All heavy atoms as TSV, in Angstrom:
chain	resi	resn	atom	element	x	y	z
A	1	MET	N	N	42.089	109.814	67.843
A	1	MET	CA	C	41.590	110.622	68.940
A	1	MET	C	C	42.055	112.064	68.748
A	1	MET	O	O	43.240	112.312	68.521
A	1	MET	CB	C	42.128	110.056	70.257
A	1	MET	CG	C	41.707	110.823	71.458
A	1	MET	SD	S	41.944	109.896	72.973
A	1	MET	CE	C	43.474	110.571	73.538
A	2	PRO	N	N	41.147	113.035	68.806
A	2	PRO	CA	C	41.546	114.435	68.620
A	2	PRO	C	C	42.427	114.932	69.764
A	2	PRO	O	O	42.360	114.444	70.885
A	2	PRO	CB	C	40.225	115.194	68.581
A	2	PRO	CG	C	39.158	114.250	68.956
A	2	PRO	CD	C	39.722	112.868	68.978
A	3	GLN	N	N	43.215	115.916	69.442
A	3	GLN	CA	C	44.124	116.514	70.424
A	3	GLN	C	C	43.328	117.416	71.363
A	3	GLN	O	O	42.456	118.163	70.926
A	3	GLN	CB	C	45.179	117.317	69.660
A	3	GLN	CG	C	46.338	117.777	70.482
A	3	GLN	CD	C	47.364	118.498	69.618
A	3	GLN	OE1	O	47.024	119.445	68.923
A	3	GLN	NE2	N	48.587	118.048	69.664
A	4	THR	N	N	43.629	117.364	72.656
A	4	THR	CA	C	42.950	118.239	73.614
A	4	THR	C	C	43.464	119.674	73.452
A	4	THR	O	O	44.550	119.903	72.895
A	4	THR	CB	C	43.197	117.780	75.062
A	4	THR	OG1	O	44.592	117.942	75.359
A	4	THR	CG2	C	42.789	116.335	75.270
A	5	ARG	N	N	42.697	120.623	73.948
A	5	ARG	CA	C	43.120	122.032	73.884
A	5	ARG	C	C	44.413	122.248	74.657
A	5	ARG	O	O	45.278	122.995	74.235
A	5	ARG	CB	C	42.030	122.937	74.422
A	5	ARG	CG	C	40.848	123.025	73.502
A	5	ARG	CD	C	39.802	123.959	74.033
A	5	ARG	NE	N	38.646	123.923	73.140
A	5	ARG	CZ	C	37.701	124.805	73.131
A	5	ARG	NH1	N	37.741	125.803	73.982
A	5	ARG	NH2	N	36.703	124.713	72.301
A	6	ARG	N	N	44.518	121.582	75.790
A	6	ARG	CA	C	45.737	121.715	76.608
A	6	ARG	C	C	46.951	121.195	75.847
A	6	ARG	O	O	47.993	121.840	75.820
A	6	ARG	CB	C	45.564	120.953	77.920
A	6	ARG	CG	C	46.789	120.973	78.785
A	6	ARG	CD	C	46.584	120.098	80.021
A	6	ARG	NE	N	47.870	119.700	80.559
A	6	ARG	CZ	C	48.342	120.089	81.721
A	6	ARG	NH1	N	47.640	120.875	82.485
A	6	ARG	NH2	N	49.517	119.686	82.133
A	7	HIS	N	N	46.795	120.048	75.208
A	7	HIS	CA	C	47.905	119.482	74.444
A	7	HIS	C	C	48.260	120.385	73.260
A	7	HIS	O	O	49.434	120.582	72.942
A	7	HIS	CB	C	47.550	118.070	73.973
A	7	HIS	CG	C	48.707	117.332	73.393
A	7	HIS	ND1	N	48.636	116.675	72.196
A	7	HIS	CD2	C	49.981	117.167	73.837
A	7	HIS	CE1	C	49.816	116.133	71.929
A	7	HIS	NE2	N	50.636	116.421	72.899
A	8	SER	N	N	47.253	120.940	72.600
A	8	SER	CA	C	47.499	121.873	71.496
A	8	SER	C	C	48.270	123.099	71.980
A	8	SER	O	O	49.202	123.572	71.312
A	8	SER	CB	C	46.182	122.327	70.866
A	8	SER	OG	O	45.539	121.259	70.235
A	9	ALA	N	N	47.889	123.615	73.145
A	9	ALA	CA	C	48.574	124.782	73.700
A	9	ALA	C	C	50.018	124.452	74.043
A	9	ALA	O	O	50.930	125.230	73.735
A	9	ALA	CB	C	47.834	125.292	74.937
A	10	LEU	N	N	50.240	123.299	74.669
A	10	LEU	CA	C	51.612	122.891	75.008
A	10	LEU	C	C	52.455	122.705	73.755
A	10	LEU	O	O	53.624	123.097	73.708
A	10	LEU	CB	C	51.594	121.609	75.836
A	10	LEU	CG	C	51.062	121.751	77.255
A	10	LEU	CD1	C	50.932	120.377	77.916
A	10	LEU	CD2	C	51.958	122.654	78.080
A	11	GLU	N	N	51.864	122.128	72.729
A	11	GLU	CA	C	52.585	121.947	71.467
A	11	GLU	C	C	52.955	123.296	70.852
A	11	GLU	O	O	54.076	123.499	70.386
A	11	GLU	CB	C	51.730	121.147	70.487
A	11	GLU	CG	C	52.409	120.901	69.153
A	11	GLU	CD	C	51.538	120.150	68.171
A	11	GLU	OE1	O	50.646	119.398	68.603
A	11	GLU	OE2	O	51.762	120.320	66.954
A	12	ALA	N	N	52.014	124.220	70.856
A	12	ALA	CA	C	52.268	125.544	70.289
A	12	ALA	C	C	53.356	126.280	71.066
A	12	ALA	O	O	54.247	126.904	70.467
A	12	ALA	CB	C	50.981	126.363	70.277
A	13	ILE	N	N	53.327	126.200	72.386
A	13	ILE	CA	C	54.341	126.859	73.218
A	13	ILE	C	C	55.713	126.255	72.957
A	13	ILE	O	O	56.705	126.974	72.801
A	13	ILE	CB	C	53.956	126.767	74.703
A	13	ILE	CG1	C	52.742	127.658	74.979
A	13	ILE	CG2	C	55.120	127.149	75.605
A	13	ILE	CD1	C	52.072	127.404	76.314
A	14	ALA	N	N	55.784	124.931	72.883
A	14	ALA	CA	C	57.060	124.261	72.603
A	14	ALA	C	C	57.584	124.652	71.230
A	14	ALA	O	O	58.774	124.927	71.061
A	14	ALA	CB	C	56.890	122.746	72.692
A	15	ASN	N	N	56.691	124.718	70.254
A	15	ASN	CA	C	57.088	125.088	68.897
A	15	ASN	C	C	57.674	126.496	68.862
A	15	ASN	O	O	58.728	126.729	68.257
A	15	ASN	CB	C	55.880	124.975	67.965
A	15	ASN	CG	C	56.233	125.208	66.521
A	15	ASN	OD1	O	57.355	124.996	66.094
A	15	ASN	ND2	N	55.259	125.640	65.758
A	16	VAL	N	N	57.024	127.432	69.524
A	16	VAL	CA	C	57.496	128.824	69.544
A	16	VAL	C	C	58.823	128.933	70.295
A	16	VAL	O	O	59.755	129.606	69.843
A	16	VAL	CB	C	56.421	129.744	70.161
A	16	VAL	CG1	C	56.980	131.128	70.434
A	16	VAL	CG2	C	55.226	129.839	69.238
A	17	ALA	N	N	58.927	128.274	71.437
A	17	ALA	CA	C	60.160	128.347	72.230
A	17	ALA	C	C	61.348	127.757	71.472
A	17	ALA	O	O	62.438	128.353	71.449
A	17	ALA	CB	C	59.964	127.613	73.558
A	18	ILE	N	N	61.149	126.623	70.844
A	18	ILE	CA	C	62.233	126.002	70.076
A	18	ILE	C	C	62.587	126.865	68.870
A	18	ILE	O	O	63.770	127.083	68.568
A	18	ILE	CB	C	61.835	124.575	69.660
A	18	ILE	CG1	C	61.784	123.674	70.903
A	18	ILE	CG2	C	62.798	124.011	68.624
A	18	ILE	CD1	C	61.120	122.332	70.670
A	19	GLY	N	N	61.576	127.386	68.187
A	19	GLY	CA	C	61.825	128.263	67.036
A	19	GLY	C	C	62.598	129.507	67.423
A	19	GLY	O	O	63.504	129.947	66.707
A	20	TYR	N	N	62.261	130.089	68.571
A	20	TYR	CA	C	62.962	131.281	69.059
A	20	TYR	C	C	64.432	130.955	69.326
A	20	TYR	O	O	65.324	131.693	68.911
A	20	TYR	CB	C	62.277	131.797	70.328
A	20	TYR	CG	C	62.964	132.978	70.964
A	20	TYR	CD1	C	62.928	134.222	70.354
A	20	TYR	CD2	C	63.628	132.861	72.176
A	20	TYR	CE1	C	63.543	135.322	70.942
A	20	TYR	CE2	C	64.248	133.946	72.769
A	20	TYR	CZ	C	64.199	135.167	72.144
A	20	TYR	OH	O	64.812	136.245	72.718
A	21	GLY	N	N	64.681	129.849	69.987
A	21	GLY	CA	C	66.063	129.439	70.268
A	21	GLY	C	C	66.856	129.206	68.994
A	21	GLY	O	O	68.014	129.637	68.884
A	22	ILE	N	N	66.240	128.560	68.024
A	22	ILE	CA	C	66.912	128.311	66.740
A	22	ILE	C	C	67.188	129.623	66.023
A	22	ILE	O	O	68.267	129.822	65.454
A	22	ILE	CB	C	66.076	127.357	65.870
A	22	ILE	CG1	C	66.103	125.954	66.474
A	22	ILE	CG2	C	66.577	127.336	64.428
A	22	ILE	CD1	C	65.133	124.974	65.824
A	23	ALA	N	N	66.222	130.542	66.050
A	23	ALA	CA	C	66.394	131.835	65.382
A	23	ALA	C	C	67.559	132.612	65.976
A	23	ALA	O	O	68.405	133.144	65.241
A	23	ALA	CB	C	65.104	132.657	65.478
A	24	VAL	N	N	67.636	132.677	67.304
A	24	VAL	CA	C	68.708	133.427	67.962
A	24	VAL	C	C	70.064	132.775	67.675
A	24	VAL	O	O	71.040	133.465	67.358
A	24	VAL	CB	C	68.441	133.542	69.479
A	24	VAL	CG1	C	69.647	134.119	70.210
A	24	VAL	CG2	C	67.202	134.401	69.734
A	25	ALA	N	N	70.133	131.461	67.750
A	25	ALA	CA	C	71.391	130.765	67.465
A	25	ALA	C	C	71.820	130.954	66.011
A	25	ALA	O	O	73.005	131.159	65.722
A	25	ALA	CB	C	71.243	129.270	67.784
A	26	THR	N	N	70.851	130.917	65.100
A	26	THR	CA	C	71.164	131.112	63.679
A	26	THR	C	C	71.686	132.522	63.429
A	26	THR	O	O	72.673	132.723	62.705
A	26	THR	CB	C	69.919	130.843	62.816
A	26	THR	OG1	O	69.481	129.503	63.045
A	26	THR	CG2	C	70.218	131.029	61.336
A	27	GLN	N	N	71.041	133.519	64.033
A	27	GLN	CA	C	71.513	134.895	63.892
A	27	GLN	C	C	72.950	135.027	64.391
A	27	GLN	O	O	73.784	135.645	63.719
A	27	GLN	CB	C	70.632	135.842	64.705
A	27	GLN	CG	C	69.285	136.087	64.149
A	27	GLN	CD	C	68.372	136.751	65.153
A	27	GLN	OE1	O	67.182	136.699	64.976
A	27	GLN	NE2	N	68.888	137.367	66.193
A	28	ALA	N	N	73.225	134.466	65.547
A	28	ALA	CA	C	74.567	134.570	66.126
A	28	ALA	C	C	75.609	133.923	65.223
A	28	ALA	O	O	76.743	134.392	65.149
A	28	ALA	CB	C	74.589	133.934	67.516
A	29	ALA	N	N	75.225	132.877	64.512
A	29	ALA	CA	C	76.162	132.191	63.622
A	29	ALA	C	C	76.280	132.881	62.261
A	29	ALA	O	O	77.367	132.941	61.683
A	29	ALA	CB	C	75.721	130.740	63.419
A	30	VAL	N	N	75.168	133.426	61.752
A	30	VAL	CA	C	75.141	133.951	60.381
A	30	VAL	C	C	75.525	135.432	60.301
A	30	VAL	O	O	76.193	135.845	59.342
A	30	VAL	CB	C	73.753	133.719	59.751
A	30	VAL	CG1	C	73.622	134.412	58.410
A	30	VAL	CG2	C	73.497	132.220	59.599
A	31	PHE	N	N	75.121	136.226	61.258
A	31	PHE	CA	C	75.405	137.660	61.191
A	31	PHE	C	C	76.883	137.959	60.929
A	31	PHE	O	O	77.195	138.772	60.051
A	31	PHE	CB	C	74.943	138.362	62.463
A	31	PHE	CG	C	73.480	138.735	62.487
A	31	PHE	CD1	C	72.537	138.082	61.707
A	31	PHE	CD2	C	73.035	139.745	63.321
A	31	PHE	CE1	C	71.198	138.427	61.750
A	31	PHE	CE2	C	71.698	140.102	63.373
A	31	PHE	CZ	C	70.777	139.442	62.592
A	32	PRO	N	N	77.813	137.349	61.651
A	32	PRO	CA	C	79.230	137.648	61.410
A	32	PRO	C	C	79.698	137.315	59.985
A	32	PRO	O	O	80.608	137.955	59.477
A	32	PRO	CB	C	79.968	136.771	62.431
A	32	PRO	CG	C	78.985	136.545	63.515
A	32	PRO	CD	C	77.650	136.468	62.823
A	33	LEU	N	N	79.052	136.352	59.344
A	33	LEU	CA	C	79.412	136.013	57.959
A	33	LEU	C	C	79.132	137.177	57.009
A	33	LEU	O	O	79.716	137.262	55.935
A	33	LEU	CB	C	78.643	134.771	57.490
A	33	LEU	CG	C	78.902	133.479	58.264
A	33	LEU	CD1	C	77.989	132.369	57.767
A	33	LEU	CD2	C	80.361	133.073	58.165
A	34	PHE	N	N	78.236	138.069	57.404
A	34	PHE	CA	C	77.878	139.232	56.597
A	34	PHE	C	C	78.448	140.522	57.180
A	34	PHE	O	O	78.051	141.620	56.794
A	34	PHE	CB	C	76.357	139.335	56.471
A	34	PHE	CG	C	75.760	138.240	55.639
A	34	PHE	CD1	C	75.341	137.063	56.228
A	34	PHE	CD2	C	75.641	138.370	54.262
A	34	PHE	CE1	C	74.798	136.032	55.479
A	34	PHE	CE2	C	75.109	137.351	53.500
A	34	PHE	CZ	C	74.684	136.181	54.099
A	35	GLY	N	N	79.352	140.384	58.137
A	35	GLY	CA	C	79.978	141.555	58.741
A	35	GLY	C	C	79.083	142.288	59.720
A	35	GLY	O	O	79.346	143.449	60.044
A	36	LEU	N	N	78.031	141.642	60.193
A	36	LEU	CA	C	77.121	142.251	61.162
A	36	LEU	C	C	77.468	141.739	62.549
A	36	LEU	O	O	77.669	140.546	62.747
A	36	LEU	CB	C	75.672	141.889	60.828
A	36	LEU	CG	C	75.191	142.289	59.429
A	36	LEU	CD1	C	73.838	141.681	59.136
A	36	LEU	CD2	C	75.137	143.803	59.312
A	37	HIS	N	N	77.534	142.648	63.481
A	37	HIS	CA	C	77.874	142.263	64.849
A	37	HIS	C	C	76.799	142.797	65.792
A	37	HIS	O	O	76.475	143.980	65.763
A	37	HIS	CB	C	79.249	142.802	65.230
A	37	HIS	CG	C	80.314	142.313	64.300
A	37	HIS	ND1	N	80.808	141.029	64.350
A	37	HIS	CD2	C	80.946	142.912	63.263
A	37	HIS	CE1	C	81.716	140.859	63.398
A	37	HIS	NE2	N	81.808	142.001	62.722
A	38	ALA	N	N	76.239	141.907	66.589
A	38	ALA	CA	C	75.187	142.278	67.528
A	38	ALA	C	C	75.510	141.674	68.890
A	38	ALA	O	O	76.121	140.607	68.979
A	38	ALA	CB	C	73.832	141.772	67.025
A	39	SER	N	N	75.072	142.359	69.915
A	39	SER	CA	C	75.254	141.837	71.273
A	39	SER	C	C	74.234	140.717	71.515
A	39	SER	O	O	73.284	140.544	70.746
A	39	SER	CB	C	75.031	142.954	72.294
A	39	SER	OG	O	73.663	143.329	72.308
A	40	ALA	N	N	74.422	139.986	72.593
A	40	ALA	CA	C	73.479	138.918	72.946
A	40	ALA	C	C	72.079	139.505	73.135
A	40	ALA	O	O	71.082	138.932	72.674
A	40	ALA	CB	C	73.942	138.204	74.200
A	41	GLY	N	N	71.984	140.652	73.769
A	41	GLY	CA	C	70.690	141.300	73.976
A	41	GLY	C	C	70.016	141.684	72.664
A	41	GLY	O	O	68.797	141.563	72.517
A	42	GLN	N	N	70.823	142.169	71.718
A	42	GLN	CA	C	70.271	142.527	70.413
A	42	GLN	C	C	69.776	141.284	69.677
A	42	GLN	O	O	68.726	141.317	69.035
A	42	GLN	CB	C	71.323	143.264	69.586
A	42	GLN	CG	C	71.598	144.663	70.101
A	42	GLN	CD	C	72.793	145.309	69.424
A	42	GLN	OE1	O	73.800	144.652	69.152
A	42	GLN	NE2	N	72.678	146.601	69.167
A	43	HIS	N	N	70.544	140.189	69.763
A	43	HIS	CA	C	70.097	138.943	69.139
A	43	HIS	C	C	68.769	138.485	69.737
A	43	HIS	O	O	67.864	138.052	69.012
A	43	HIS	CB	C	71.143	137.838	69.298
A	43	HIS	CG	C	72.278	137.927	68.338
A	43	HIS	ND1	N	72.106	137.898	66.975
A	43	HIS	CD2	C	73.612	138.035	68.541
A	43	HIS	CE1	C	73.280	137.988	66.378
A	43	HIS	NE2	N	74.217	138.083	67.316
A	44	LEU	N	N	68.645	138.573	71.051
A	44	LEU	CA	C	67.403	138.166	71.714
A	44	LEU	C	C	66.231	139.046	71.271
A	44	LEU	O	O	65.134	138.547	71.019
A	44	LEU	CB	C	67.572	138.219	73.232
A	44	LEU	CG	C	68.554	137.208	73.822
A	44	LEU	CD1	C	68.780	137.491	75.302
A	44	LEU	CD2	C	68.078	135.788	73.613
A	45	ALA	N	N	66.459	140.352	71.160
A	45	ALA	CA	C	65.399	141.275	70.743
A	45	ALA	C	C	64.986	141.037	69.296
A	45	ALA	O	O	63.790	141.006	68.977
A	45	ALA	CB	C	65.855	142.719	70.934
A	46	ILE	N	N	65.965	140.863	68.422
A	46	ILE	CA	C	65.664	140.600	67.010
A	46	ILE	C	C	64.881	139.294	66.884
A	46	ILE	O	O	63.889	139.212	66.149
A	46	ILE	CB	C	66.960	140.560	66.169
A	46	ILE	CG1	C	67.583	141.953	66.108
A	46	ILE	CG2	C	66.680	140.031	64.763
A	46	ILE	CD1	C	69.021	141.964	65.591
A	47	GLY	N	N	65.318	138.275	67.600
A	47	GLY	CA	C	64.611	136.996	67.583
A	47	GLY	C	C	63.177	137.134	68.062
A	47	GLY	O	O	62.261	136.515	67.517
A	48	LEU	N	N	62.969	137.955	69.079
A	48	LEU	CA	C	61.628	138.180	69.609
A	48	LEU	C	C	60.728	138.854	68.578
A	48	LEU	O	O	59.557	138.481	68.416
A	48	LEU	CB	C	61.704	139.021	70.885
A	48	LEU	CG	C	60.423	139.167	71.688
A	48	LEU	CD1	C	59.916	137.816	72.161
A	48	LEU	CD2	C	60.673	140.071	72.879
A	49	ILE	N	N	61.273	139.825	67.857
A	49	ILE	CA	C	60.496	140.517	66.821
A	49	ILE	C	C	60.085	139.533	65.732
A	49	ILE	O	O	58.918	139.479	65.330
A	49	ILE	CB	C	61.296	141.696	66.232
A	49	ILE	CG1	C	61.444	142.798	67.285
A	49	ILE	CG2	C	60.630	142.232	64.966
A	49	ILE	CD1	C	62.491	143.847	66.939
A	50	PHE	N	N	61.036	138.736	65.244
A	50	PHE	CA	C	60.709	137.773	64.197
A	50	PHE	C	C	59.752	136.700	64.701
A	50	PHE	O	O	58.900	136.214	63.947
A	50	PHE	CB	C	61.973	137.149	63.611
A	50	PHE	CG	C	62.657	138.040	62.613
A	50	PHE	CD1	C	63.888	138.598	62.896
A	50	PHE	CD2	C	62.066	138.330	61.399
A	50	PHE	CE1	C	64.520	139.429	61.989
A	50	PHE	CE2	C	62.687	139.159	60.479
A	50	PHE	CZ	C	63.915	139.715	60.769
A	51	THR	N	N	59.846	136.345	65.959
A	51	THR	CA	C	58.928	135.362	66.528
A	51	THR	C	C	57.516	135.929	66.566
A	51	THR	O	O	56.546	135.230	66.235
A	51	THR	CB	C	59.392	134.943	67.939
A	51	THR	OG1	O	60.673	134.312	67.821
A	51	THR	CG2	C	58.416	133.986	68.585
A	52	ALA	N	N	57.368	137.189	66.942
A	52	ALA	CA	C	56.047	137.827	66.971
A	52	ALA	C	C	55.447	137.883	65.564
A	52	ALA	O	O	54.256	137.588	65.376
A	52	ALA	CB	C	56.150	139.230	67.564
A	53	VAL	N	N	56.260	138.229	64.572
A	53	VAL	CA	C	55.781	138.268	63.191
A	53	VAL	C	C	55.356	136.869	62.743
A	53	VAL	O	O	54.312	136.687	62.102
A	53	VAL	CB	C	56.866	138.850	62.254
A	53	VAL	CG1	C	56.486	138.672	60.792
A	53	VAL	CG2	C	57.110	140.313	62.574
A	54	SER	N	N	56.144	135.872	63.092
A	54	SER	CA	C	55.832	134.490	62.733
A	54	SER	C	C	54.528	134.028	63.373
A	54	SER	O	O	53.709	133.356	62.725
A	54	SER	CB	C	56.986	133.574	63.146
A	54	SER	OG	O	56.689	132.234	62.844
A	55	LEU	N	N	54.315	134.366	64.637
A	55	LEU	CA	C	53.069	134.003	65.308
A	55	LEU	C	C	51.863	134.651	64.626
A	55	LEU	O	O	50.841	133.999	64.411
A	55	LEU	CB	C	53.111	134.421	66.777
A	55	LEU	CG	C	53.903	133.526	67.706
A	55	LEU	CD1	C	54.088	134.202	69.060
A	55	LEU	CD2	C	53.214	132.191	67.872
A	56	ALA	N	N	51.985	135.916	64.280
A	56	ALA	CA	C	50.888	136.617	63.609
A	56	ALA	C	C	50.602	135.983	62.252
A	56	ALA	O	O	49.431	135.775	61.887
A	56	ALA	CB	C	51.228	138.097	63.446
A	57	ARG	N	N	51.639	135.660	61.504
A	57	ARG	CA	C	51.474	135.018	60.198
A	57	ARG	C	C	50.798	133.663	60.347
A	57	ARG	O	O	49.853	133.338	59.631
A	57	ARG	CB	C	52.830	134.845	59.520
A	57	ARG	CG	C	52.738	134.228	58.134
A	57	ARG	CD	C	54.032	133.536	57.705
A	57	ARG	NE	N	54.231	132.348	58.515
A	57	ARG	CZ	C	55.345	132.062	59.178
A	57	ARG	NH1	N	56.376	132.865	59.153
A	57	ARG	NH2	N	55.430	130.965	59.887
A	58	SER	N	N	51.268	132.881	61.295
A	58	SER	CA	C	50.716	131.548	61.517
A	58	SER	C	C	49.243	131.615	61.909
A	58	SER	O	O	48.414	130.852	61.404
A	58	SER	CB	C	51.526	130.838	62.605
A	58	SER	OG	O	51.025	129.561	62.837
A	59	TYR	N	N	48.906	132.546	62.783
A	59	TYR	CA	C	47.520	132.704	63.213
A	59	TYR	C	C	46.636	133.111	62.029
A	59	TYR	O	O	45.558	132.546	61.827
A	59	TYR	CB	C	47.422	133.751	64.329
A	59	TYR	CG	C	46.006	134.015	64.762
A	59	TYR	CD1	C	45.352	133.149	65.629
A	59	TYR	CD2	C	45.312	135.127	64.294
A	59	TYR	CE1	C	44.048	133.379	66.021
A	59	TYR	CE2	C	44.009	135.367	64.681
A	59	TYR	CZ	C	43.380	134.497	65.538
A	59	TYR	OH	O	42.084	134.735	65.912
A	60	ALA	N	N	47.089	134.084	61.241
A	60	ALA	CA	C	46.305	134.558	60.099
A	60	ALA	C	C	46.077	133.435	59.089
A	60	ALA	O	O	44.962	133.268	58.575
A	60	ALA	CB	C	47.002	135.746	59.442
A	61	LEU	N	N	47.103	132.665	58.806
A	61	LEU	CA	C	46.948	131.560	57.858
A	61	LEU	C	C	46.010	130.487	58.402
A	61	LEU	O	O	45.189	129.933	57.655
A	61	LEU	CB	C	48.305	130.941	57.531
A	61	LEU	CG	C	49.159	131.733	56.554
A	61	LEU	CD1	C	50.549	131.123	56.442
A	61	LEU	CD2	C	48.495	131.772	55.188
A	62	ARG	N	N	46.114	130.188	59.690
A	62	ARG	CA	C	45.227	129.182	60.290
A	62	ARG	C	C	43.776	129.626	60.181
A	62	ARG	O	O	42.893	128.848	59.836
A	62	ARG	CB	C	45.596	128.953	61.747
A	62	ARG	CG	C	44.773	127.849	62.391
A	62	ARG	CD	C	45.320	127.501	63.738
A	62	ARG	NE	N	46.680	127.006	63.582
A	62	ARG	CZ	C	47.133	125.869	64.100
A	62	ARG	NH1	N	46.333	125.124	64.823
A	62	ARG	NH2	N	48.364	125.513	63.933
A	63	ARG	N	N	43.505	130.908	60.474
A	63	ARG	CA	C	42.126	131.419	60.374
A	63	ARG	C	C	41.657	131.404	58.926
A	63	ARG	O	O	40.502	131.063	58.661
A	63	ARG	CB	C	42.044	132.843	60.954
A	63	ARG	CG	C	42.410	132.973	62.417
A	63	ARG	CD	C	41.729	131.981	63.361
A	63	ARG	NE	N	40.313	131.939	63.167
A	63	ARG	CZ	C	39.535	130.872	63.414
A	63	ARG	NH1	N	40.057	129.764	63.885
A	63	ARG	NH2	N	38.250	130.916	63.194
A	64	LEU	N	N	42.526	131.752	57.978
A	64	LEU	CA	C	42.160	131.739	56.565
A	64	LEU	C	C	41.794	130.329	56.112
A	64	LEU	O	O	40.754	130.117	55.472
A	64	LEU	CB	C	43.321	132.282	55.712
A	64	LEU	CG	C	43.134	132.191	54.200
A	64	LEU	CD1	C	41.988	133.085	53.746
A	64	LEU	CD2	C	44.422	132.547	53.488
A	65	PHE	N	N	42.619	129.353	56.462
A	65	PHE	CA	C	42.352	127.982	56.046
A	65	PHE	C	C	41.107	127.430	56.738
A	65	PHE	O	O	40.371	126.641	56.136
A	65	PHE	CB	C	43.565	127.091	56.280
A	65	PHE	CG	C	44.565	127.167	55.161
A	65	PHE	CD1	C	45.564	128.121	55.171
A	65	PHE	CD2	C	44.495	126.312	54.088
A	65	PHE	CE1	C	46.480	128.213	54.139
A	65	PHE	CE2	C	45.399	126.383	53.044
A	65	PHE	CZ	C	46.401	127.337	53.067
A	66	ASN	N	N	40.851	127.842	57.972
A	66	ASN	CA	C	39.617	127.412	58.630
A	66	ASN	C	C	38.397	127.997	57.934
A	66	ASN	O	O	37.358	127.341	57.817
A	66	ASN	CB	C	39.610	127.826	60.105
A	66	ASN	CG	C	40.379	126.857	60.971
A	66	ASN	OD1	O	40.528	125.688	60.626
A	66	ASN	ND2	N	40.868	127.340	62.088
A	67	ARG	N	N	38.518	129.228	57.468
A	67	ARG	CA	C	37.399	129.859	56.755
A	67	ARG	C	C	37.157	129.174	55.415
A	67	ARG	O	O	36.009	128.965	55.019
A	67	ARG	CB	C	37.700	131.333	56.532
A	67	ARG	CG	C	36.533	132.063	55.890
A	67	ARG	CD	C	36.782	133.521	55.796
A	67	ARG	NE	N	36.869	134.067	57.155
A	67	ARG	CZ	C	37.174	135.314	57.434
A	67	ARG	NH1	N	37.412	136.157	56.450
A	67	ARG	NH2	N	37.236	135.748	58.668
A	68	ILE	N	N	38.236	128.813	54.716
A	68	ILE	CA	C	38.118	128.146	53.426
A	68	ILE	C	C	37.471	126.764	53.614
A	68	ILE	O	O	36.633	126.351	52.816
A	68	ILE	CB	C	39.490	127.990	52.749
A	68	ILE	CG1	C	39.994	129.376	52.312
A	68	ILE	CG2	C	39.410	127.061	51.548
A	68	ILE	CD1	C	41.448	129.370	51.852
A	69	ARG	N	N	37.836	126.086	54.652
A	69	ARG	CA	C	37.331	124.742	54.915
A	69	ARG	C	C	35.885	124.809	55.277
A	69	ARG	O	O	35.017	124.161	54.934
A	69	ARG	CB	C	38.132	124.126	56.049
A	69	ARG	CG	C	37.884	122.667	56.232
A	69	ARG	CD	C	38.774	122.153	57.283
A	69	ARG	NE	N	37.960	122.011	58.503
A	69	ARG	CZ	C	38.371	121.417	59.570
A	69	ARG	NH1	N	39.583	120.960	59.641
A	69	ARG	NH2	N	37.604	121.293	60.612
């Protein structure tokens, strides 16, 4: 049975939210290993930027593969 649009949207939102949380937590853990120190707000902003780039990349690849198919 194909996935409904609503279910696809919920899946995409969950994927982005979880990815954002993982990105921010990873930055907070890894940055100090390289001598980089950022505030919680800076970590959230950096995570948001990378999340936006990831969404754009994912969308572009999905459209490309749909065109190829």
